[in-house]
Every structure is written in C-alpha cells, then in structure tokens.
N, C-alpha and C positions, 0 to 999 in steps of 0.2 A: 671548541670553537668559539672562542670569544669573539663578542662584536657582531654575531650572525643571530639574526632572530629566525623563527621558524618560517617556513616557505608561506604559510599563510599571512603573517604578518609582513613579509616581503612583498605580498599581492596587493595586501590593504593598502601599504605605504604606496607603492606605485600607481594605485587607483584614486588615492587623494592627490598624488602629485600631477596626474593626469588631468583632474579636475580643476585644479588650479590653473594650470597650464590653459585650459579651456576657457575658464572663467576670465584669466587675464587678456587671453586674446579678442573675446567677444565683448569685453568692458564691464563682466558681473556675471551674474548667476545667470545661464541661458535662457532659463523661464522668464526671468525679469527682463533681460534684453529683449526677449521676443515679444513681450507684452507692450513694451516702450515702443517697438519698431510698429506693431499694429496700431498702438493710438496715433502715433506720429504719421504712419501712413495714411489713417481715416483722416486726421486734420488736412494733411496735404492735398488728398484726394477731394476733399470737401471743397478748398480755397480752388483748386484747379477747376473743380465741377463750376463753382459761382463764377469762374472766369469764362465759362464756355470751352474750355479745354478737356479733351478726352486723350487716352493712351494712345490711340492710333493716329490722332493729328498730331502729337507731340513727337512721335515716332517719323512719320512722315515729314515733317518739317526738319528734324534733326538729320534724316537721310539727304532731304534737299539741299540743307544748309552745306553738309559735308560734301556732296556733288559740287555745290557751286564753289567751295574753298579750292578743292581739285581742280576743277576746271578753269577758274580765272585766277587761282594763286590769290596773293594778297596785294594784288597791283593797284586796285580800287581802295585807298586807305578810309575813305568814307564809309563802305561796307564793312571793312573791318571794324571799324568802329561800332557802326549797327550791331555787328555780330557779337562784340564784346559786351555792348549794354544789353542786349538779348538774354546772354548767357548770364549776365551779372544779375538781371532779374529773376532768375531761377537759382544761381549758385548762392547768392548774400544771404535771400530769407533761409535756405536750407542752412547755411552755416551758422545765421542766428538761433534758429531753432535748436540745432545740435549744442551751440554753446549754451543756451537756456538750459537743456536738459543735463549738461555736463556740470553746469553751476549748482543746479538744484542738488545733484548726486552729490557734489563737495560739501555740501554743508553738513 
C-alpha cells in the first residue's frame, strides 16, 4: 500500500486540515479571535454607554424603524435619508474599527 499512511496519521492529518479550515473561517486562531471580539465588544459597549444607549433601546429602535419602513415604504425620501444617516452612524465606525484591527494584523 504505497502512498497511504497509518490510520492514526490519517486522523491527525484530517484534524490539522479541520483546524486550518476553522482558523481561516474565523480569521485566525479561534482563541485570538474570541479575545479580539471581547475587547472590541467592550470598547463598543463603553462608547454606546457613553452616549446613553443600551441594548434594549437599540433593539426597540431597530424594530420601530423596521416597522416604519414596512408601513410607509420609501415614499418619504427625507425619512429614507435620515434612516440612512442613522445606520451609517453605527456601520461606519464599526467598519473603521474592523479595518484598523485587520490592518494591525497584516503588519
């Protein structure tokens, strides 16, 4: 049986391959990604708390906005612009933080 290793070597090779797939999917070592997410979550939570926002308020506002969009559609372009701006106020800083974390990892 040329080209074939022992069953133990095959299992170890499969385990290494699975670890690489997981690491590639989450963007690195699962423990390192978890620690980064904890730190970023704390920083974002601190900033949201500084602005007086809490998860319940954010969720209620998101549900209310979704209902408003469904009920009224996009007929009022001014409201659409306000919603876009409000979303950008959350999305853009999150994107910047993610890019900064990615840039730090690339060095």
